[in-house]
ROMIPA-6273 format. One record per residue: y negated, x, z of N, C-alpha, C, O in turn; residue in three letters; residue number from 1. Coordinates in Angstrom, 2 decimals. Example, Ala and Ser with C-alpha at 12.3 -4.5 7.8 and 13.67 -1.06 7.14 Angstrom:
     nc2     nc1     nc3    cac2    cac1    cac3     cc2     cc1     cc3     oc2     oc1     oc3 rest  nr
    5.69   13.19    7.80    4.50   12.30    7.80    3.30   13.20    7.80    3.32   14.24    8.46  ALA   1
    2.25   12.85    7.08    1.06   13.67    7.14   -0.03   12.90    7.87   -1.14   13.41    8.04  SER   2
//
This chain:
     nc2     nc1     nc3    cac2    cac1    cac3     cc2     cc1     cc3     oc2     oc1     oc3 rest  nr
  -59.32  120.38   86.43  -60.57  119.71   87.20  -60.97  120.55   85.90  -60.63  121.73   85.91  MET   1
  -61.72  120.02   84.70  -63.38  121.77   83.92  -64.00  120.37   84.42  -63.87  119.21   84.81  ASN   2
  -64.99  121.81   83.97  -66.61  121.30   83.48  -67.18  121.71   82.53  -67.21  122.88   82.14  ILE   3
  -68.02  120.21   81.78  -67.82  120.43   80.34  -68.84  120.18   80.41  -69.17  119.83   81.55  VAL   4
  -69.88  120.18   79.45  -70.92  119.93   78.52  -70.90  118.72   77.62  -70.13  118.83   76.67  SER   5
  -71.63  117.52   77.71  -71.41  116.78   77.39  -72.96  116.38   75.97  -73.19  115.21   76.28  ILE   6
  -73.65  116.60   75.15  -74.87  116.24   74.70  -75.73  115.23   74.12  -75.83  114.07   74.52  ARG   7
  -76.18  115.62   73.39  -76.45  113.39   73.11  -77.94  113.57   72.99  -78.36  114.53   73.63  GLY   8
  -79.01  112.72   72.19  -80.34  112.45   72.13  -80.67  110.88   71.37  -79.90  110.44   70.51  ALA   9
  -81.48  110.37   71.65  -81.85  109.25   71.12  -83.25  109.01   70.44  -84.12  109.56   71.11  ILE  10
  -83.78  108.36   69.31  -84.89  108.07   69.72  -85.73  107.31   69.88  -85.32  106.19   69.55  THR  11
  -87.15  107.30   70.36  -88.05  105.95   70.39  -89.56  105.31   69.24  -90.66  105.77   68.93  LEU  12
  -88.85  104.17   68.97  -90.61  103.30   69.15  -91.62  103.99   69.02  -92.23  104.33   68.01  LYS  13
  -91.83  104.27   70.37  -93.17  104.18   71.15  -93.11  105.38   72.17  -92.41  106.39   72.19  GLU  14
  -94.05  104.93   72.96  -94.35  105.86   74.12  -94.58  104.95   75.44  -95.74  104.96   75.85  ASN  15
  -93.65  104.14   76.18  -94.69  103.61   76.81  -92.86  103.83   78.47  -91.93  104.63   78.59  SER  16
  -93.25  102.76   79.16  -92.20  103.31   80.44  -90.78  102.90   79.93  -89.76  103.57   80.08  GLU  17
  -90.90  101.50   79.22  -90.32  101.41   79.42  -89.34  101.10   77.63  -88.27  100.51   77.51  LYS  18
  -89.76  101.42   77.07  -88.60  102.50   75.78  -87.96  103.62   75.97  -86.81  103.89   75.62  GLU  19
  -89.42  104.86   77.04  -87.92  105.21   77.83  -86.51  105.48   78.88  -85.48  106.15   78.96  ILE  20
  -87.36  104.39   79.61  -86.57  104.09   80.68  -85.28  102.88   79.78  -84.15  102.78   80.26  ILE  21
  -85.63  102.13   78.61  -84.14  101.59   78.74  -83.50  102.27   77.39  -82.37  101.94   77.02  ASN  22
  -84.29  103.24   76.67  -83.37  104.27   76.19  -83.19  104.56   76.18  -82.26  104.51   75.37  ASN  23
  -83.37  105.99   76.98  -82.17  106.86   77.99  -81.00  105.76   78.76  -79.89  105.87   79.27  THR  24
  -81.84  104.83   78.54  -80.02  103.87   79.67  -79.28  103.93   79.07  -78.26  104.58   79.33  LYS  25
  -79.44  103.35   78.16  -78.76  103.01   75.86  -78.04  104.69   76.03  -76.87  104.78   76.38  GLU  26
  -78.62  105.56   75.84  -78.03  106.71   75.05  -77.16  107.58   76.67  -76.56  108.58   76.31  LEU  27
  -77.03  107.31   78.34  -76.36  107.43   79.00  -75.06  106.84   78.88  -73.96  107.39   78.87  LEU  28
  -75.40  105.44   78.78  -74.04  104.84   79.03  -73.36  104.52   77.64  -72.26  103.97   77.71  MET  29
  -73.90  104.79   76.38  -72.73  106.11   75.02  -72.07  106.53   75.29  -70.87  106.33   75.07  GLU  30
  -72.85  107.69   76.18  -72.41  109.23   76.18  -71.08  107.98   77.24  -70.21  107.54   76.49  ILE  31
  -70.98  107.61   78.37  -70.32  107.32   79.25  -69.27  106.61   78.66  -68.13  106.85   79.06  GLU  32
  -69.42  105.92   77.94  -68.48  104.50   77.65  -67.42  105.61   77.00  -66.31  105.92   77.44  LYS  33
  -68.09  106.09   75.88  -67.43  106.63   75.21  -66.85  108.39   75.18  -66.76  109.03   74.13  GLN  34
  -66.51  108.95   76.58  -66.29  109.79   77.70  -65.56  109.61   78.62  -64.97  110.38   79.37  ASN  35
  -65.60  108.64   78.55  -64.55  107.58   79.88  -65.11  107.98   81.88  -64.67  107.96   83.03  CYS  36
  -66.39  108.30   81.04  -67.13  109.23   82.88  -66.84  108.36   83.33  -66.65  107.30   82.74  LEU  37
  -66.71  108.64   84.89  -67.10  108.89   86.30  -68.25  109.68   86.83  -68.58  110.86   86.91  ASP  38
  -68.73  108.43   87.19  -69.96  108.61   87.30  -71.09  110.02   89.10  -72.08  110.53   89.62  ARG  39
  -69.43  109.72   89.00  -69.34  110.99   91.09  -69.02  112.13   90.22  -69.21  113.23   90.74  GLU  40
  -68.52  112.11   88.84  -68.08  113.62   88.70  -69.30  114.20   88.13  -69.37  115.41   87.90  ASN  41
  -69.80  113.78   88.01  -71.23  114.56   86.82  -72.23  115.16   87.84  -72.91  114.54   88.66  VAL  42
  -72.17  116.33   87.63  -72.52  117.24   88.37  -75.00  117.50   88.71  -75.86  117.54   89.59  ILE  43
  -74.72  117.61   86.51  -76.22  117.56   86.16  -76.94  116.91   84.88  -76.72  117.21   83.71  SER  44
  -77.59  116.25   85.21  -78.63  115.83   83.78  -79.45  116.87   83.30  -80.12  117.12   84.30  ILE  45
  -79.80  117.58   82.48  -80.86  117.93   81.99  -81.23  116.63   80.53  -80.44  116.00   79.82  LEU  46
  -82.91  116.66   80.55  -83.66  116.17   79.31  -84.62  116.48   79.09  -85.39  116.92   79.94  PHE  47
  -84.89  116.38   77.91  -86.18  117.18   77.59  -86.82  115.84   76.34  -86.21  114.82   75.99  SER  48
  -87.83  116.18   76.02  -88.04  115.10   75.91  -89.77  115.53   74.72  -90.62  116.37   74.99  ALA  49
  -89.73  114.86   73.81  -90.74  115.77   72.95  -91.96  115.25   73.30  -92.09  114.25   74.01  THR  50
  -92.92  115.93   72.81  -94.53  116.41   73.81  -95.18  114.59   73.37  -96.16  114.14   73.97  LYS  51
  -94.72  114.07   72.69  -95.38  112.96   72.53  -94.78  111.76   72.98  -94.83  110.75   72.29  ASP  52
  -93.91  111.79   74.71  -93.36  111.03   75.20  -93.65  111.90   76.79  -93.21  112.92   77.32  LEU  53
  -94.86  110.58   77.24  -95.11  111.42   78.37  -95.43  110.19   79.52  -96.18  110.25   80.49  ASN  54
  -94.48  108.93   79.00  -95.15  107.97   79.96  -94.06  107.38   80.97  -94.11  106.19   81.29  SER  55
  -93.02  108.29   81.50  -91.97  108.00   82.34  -91.05  108.64   82.23  -90.38  108.60   81.20  ALA  56
  -90.74  109.44   83.31  -89.31  110.72   83.08  -87.91  110.14   82.33  -87.38  109.04   82.42  TYR  57
  -87.76  110.62   82.01  -86.05  109.92   81.26  -84.92  109.95   82.79  -83.95  109.21   82.91  PRO  58
  -85.36  110.98   83.82  -84.27  110.82   84.87  -84.67  109.30   85.60  -83.76  108.49   85.79  ALA  59
  -85.47  109.11   85.84  -85.81  107.49   86.33  -85.42  106.34   85.73  -85.89  105.24   86.04  LYS  60
  -84.09  106.58   84.39  -83.14  105.84   84.19  -81.78  106.20   84.83  -81.10  105.55   85.63  ALA  61
  -81.56  107.40   84.27  -80.21  108.22   85.36  -80.24  107.58   87.30  -79.32  107.67   88.12  ALA  62
  -81.35  107.10   87.45  -81.31  107.01   89.15  -81.68  105.39   89.42  -81.69  104.92   90.56  ARG  63
  -81.88  104.90   88.66  -81.62  102.89   87.63  -80.21  102.92   86.99  -79.68  101.81   86.97  ILE  64
  -79.49  103.91   86.47  -77.73  103.41   86.32  -77.37  104.12   87.40  -76.14  104.09   87.42  LEU  65
  -77.85  104.87   88.52  -76.17  104.61   89.88  -76.71  106.49   89.96  -76.37  107.16   90.94  GLY  66
  -77.16  106.83   89.35  -76.80  108.86   89.10  -77.44  108.72   90.68  -78.66  108.83   90.80  TYR  67
  -77.07  108.61   91.20  -77.84  109.16   92.91  -77.53  110.94   93.35  -78.45  111.60   93.83  THR  68
  -76.28  111.50   93.14  -75.99  112.58   93.37  -76.40  114.00   92.76  -76.77  115.07   93.23  ASN  69
  -76.09  113.35   91.10  -76.09  114.59   90.32  -77.16  115.01   90.36  -77.87  114.05   90.65  ALA  70
  -77.93  116.12   90.21  -79.99  116.76   90.21  -79.48  116.46   88.57  -78.58  116.62   87.74  GLY  71
  -80.95  115.87   88.85  -81.46  115.71   87.52  -82.39  116.61   87.23  -83.11  117.12   88.09  LEU  72
  -82.43  116.91   85.90  -84.38  118.04   85.77  -84.57  117.48   84.07  -83.70  117.46   83.20  MET  73
  -85.50  117.19   84.02  -86.96  117.26   82.45  -87.52  117.71   82.35  -88.51  117.94   83.04  CYS  74
  -87.32  117.95   81.80  -88.05  119.68   80.65  -89.17  118.77   79.23  -89.04  117.58   78.92  PHE  75
  -90.05  119.62   78.70  -90.70  119.68   77.38  -89.72  119.85   76.80  -88.89  120.16   77.65  ASN  76
  -89.08  119.85   75.42  -88.21  120.05   73.80  -89.32  120.95   73.20  -90.54  120.79   73.20  GLU  77
  -88.81  121.59   72.87  -89.83  123.48   72.07  -90.69  121.83   71.08  -90.61  120.61   70.91  MET  78
  -91.69  123.44   70.63  -92.49  122.23   69.86  -91.82  123.32   68.08  -92.12  124.49   67.85  GLU  79
  -90.93  122.45   67.20  -90.86  122.68   65.94  -91.52  121.91   64.80  -91.77  120.73   64.51  VAL  80
  -91.67  123.00   64.33  -92.38  122.00   62.80  -91.19  121.32   62.00  -90.03  121.72   61.87  VAL  81
  -91.85  120.06   61.45  -90.67  119.00   60.82  -89.74  118.55   62.00  -88.69  117.93   61.89  ASN  82
  -90.25  118.92   62.98  -88.99  118.34   63.61  -89.02  116.76   63.79  -89.99  116.09   63.42  SER  83
  -87.71  116.13   64.49  -88.19  114.69   65.35  -88.94  114.48   65.94  -88.72  115.24   66.88  LEU  84
  -90.48  113.55   66.36  -90.74  112.72   67.17  -90.18  111.88   67.90  -89.28  111.11   67.57  LYS  85
  -90.58  111.95   68.73  -90.50  110.46   70.33  -88.63  110.47   70.15  -87.81  109.57   70.02  LYS  86
  -88.54  111.92   70.23  -86.88  112.40   70.78  -86.53  112.66   72.53  -87.34  113.22   73.27  CYS  87
  -85.25  112.16   72.98  -84.99  112.67   74.40  -83.66  112.70   74.08  -82.80  111.93   73.66  ILE  88
  -83.88  114.68   74.68  -82.23  115.19   74.39  -82.29  114.89   75.62  -83.07  114.50   76.48  ARG  89
  -80.93  115.27   75.42  -79.82  115.00   77.51  -78.55  116.05   77.45  -77.81  115.96   76.47  VAL  90
  -78.33  116.89   78.31  -77.74  117.48   78.47  -76.83  116.55   79.28  -77.33  115.52   79.74  MET  91
  -75.66  116.80   79.48  -74.87  115.84   80.65  -73.85  116.98   81.35  -73.10  117.44   80.48  VAL  92
  -73.61  117.59   82.71  -72.18  118.19   82.93  -71.59  117.45   83.63  -71.99  116.57   84.40  LEU  93
  -70.57  117.81   83.34  -69.30  116.70   84.22  -67.98  117.36   84.53  -67.55  118.28   83.83  TYR  94
  -67.21  116.81   85.77  -66.33  117.82   86.18  -65.70  116.47   86.41  -65.87  115.37   86.95  ASN  95
  -64.37  117.62   85.24  -63.75  116.49   84.75  -62.40  116.24   84.22  -62.09  117.38   83.88  GLY  96
  -61.07  115.24   83.83  -60.34  115.73   83.14  -60.75  116.35   81.55  -59.82  116.88   80.93  ASN  97
  -61.46  116.33   81.20  -61.28  117.05   80.23  -62.00  117.91   79.68  -62.98  118.35   80.27  ILE  98
  -61.56  118.46   78.08  -61.09  119.96   77.95  -62.56  119.50   76.84  -62.95  118.38   76.49  LYS  99
  -63.25  121.25   76.43  -64.62  120.51   75.56  -63.92  119.91   74.74  -63.81  118.71   74.47  GLN 100
  -63.25  121.19   74.20  -63.06  120.46   72.36  -62.56  119.07   72.38  -61.74  118.81   71.49  ASN 101
  -62.97  117.81   73.46  -62.29  117.00   73.62  -63.69  115.62   73.76  -63.67  114.40   73.93  HIS 102
  -64.45  116.34   73.62  -66.12  115.76   74.63  -66.63  114.99   73.02  -66.96  115.74   72.10  VAL 103
  -66.63  113.93   72.89  -68.00  113.21   72.54  -69.11  113.13   72.49  -69.63  112.17   73.05  LYS 104
  -70.04  114.22   71.70  -71.77  114.65   71.99  -72.57  113.09   71.14  -72.40  112.98   69.92  HIS 105
  -73.09  112.41   71.59  -73.47  110.94   70.73  -74.97  111.21   70.57  -75.92  111.13   71.35  VAL 106
  -74.89  111.47   69.61  -76.34  110.85   68.86  -76.95  109.73   68.40  -76.53  109.49   67.27  TYR 107
  -78.19  108.48   68.98  -78.68  107.52   68.31  -79.68  106.99   67.27  -79.06  106.19   66.57  LEU 108
  -79.76  107.00   67.25  -81.19  106.14   66.05  -81.46  107.31   64.73  -80.73  107.51   63.76  LYS 109
  -82.38  107.79   64.97  -82.62  108.65   63.81  -82.20  109.62   64.75  -81.46  110.37   64.12  GLU 110
  -82.28  110.01   65.91  -81.04  111.22   66.18  -80.32  111.91   65.79  -80.28  113.14   65.78  ALA 111
  -79.59  111.03   65.38  -78.57  111.34   63.89  -78.39  112.46   63.03  -77.47  113.17   62.62  LYS 112
  -79.56  112.34   62.94  -79.82  113.97   61.92  -79.71  115.25   62.48  -79.61  116.39   62.03  ALA 113
  -79.76  114.59   63.90  -79.62  116.41   64.97  -78.12  116.72   64.53  -77.81  117.90   64.39  LEU 114
  -77.30  115.84   64.34  -76.02  116.26   64.50  -75.60  116.31   63.71  -74.66  117.05   64.01  ARG 115
  -75.37  115.90   61.79  -74.29  115.71   60.43  -73.42  115.79   60.73  -72.62  114.91   60.38  PRO 116
  -73.18  116.37   61.17  -71.82  117.32   61.31  -71.69  116.23   62.32  -72.81  116.39   62.80  ASP 117
  -71.30  115.45   62.87  -70.51  114.21   64.43  -70.46  113.33   63.61  -69.42  112.68   63.73  LEU 118
  -71.36  112.87   62.51  -71.20  111.34   61.14  -70.04  111.57   60.14  -70.00  110.92   59.09  ASN 119
  -69.42  112.16   60.34  -68.44  112.06   59.30  -67.06  111.01   59.57  -66.20  110.90   58.71  LYS 120
//
C-alpha cells in the first residue's frame, strides 16, 4: 500500500450552500471514479475555497458522501491577482494500491485552466 495525494478543483456559479455542497460532491465523486478509490482508505481531505465562497464548508459535502473516518479541513485559498473566482480546491491523501504517477488529478469546469497540462 502507498500513500498518494490526489488533487482537484472545481468552479461554482454562485456563493450558496447548495452550490458549494453539490459541486464539492461532484468533484469528490469524479476523483473517486477516476482513481477507483475506496472511501475507507482515504486518510484525509484538505479543501481550500476562494474568499468569495463562504456559505458552507466544502467538508460538509464529504460528510454527506460518507467520509466519516477521514480527517477533513477547510482553508481560505491565497488571494492571487487574476486568479479564478468561486473555486474550491482539494487534496485527497489516500492509502491504497496506486502509485503517485498513476494518480488522475481532476479539474472540472473553469478550474481546468489551473492544470492545462492535464487536458492534453
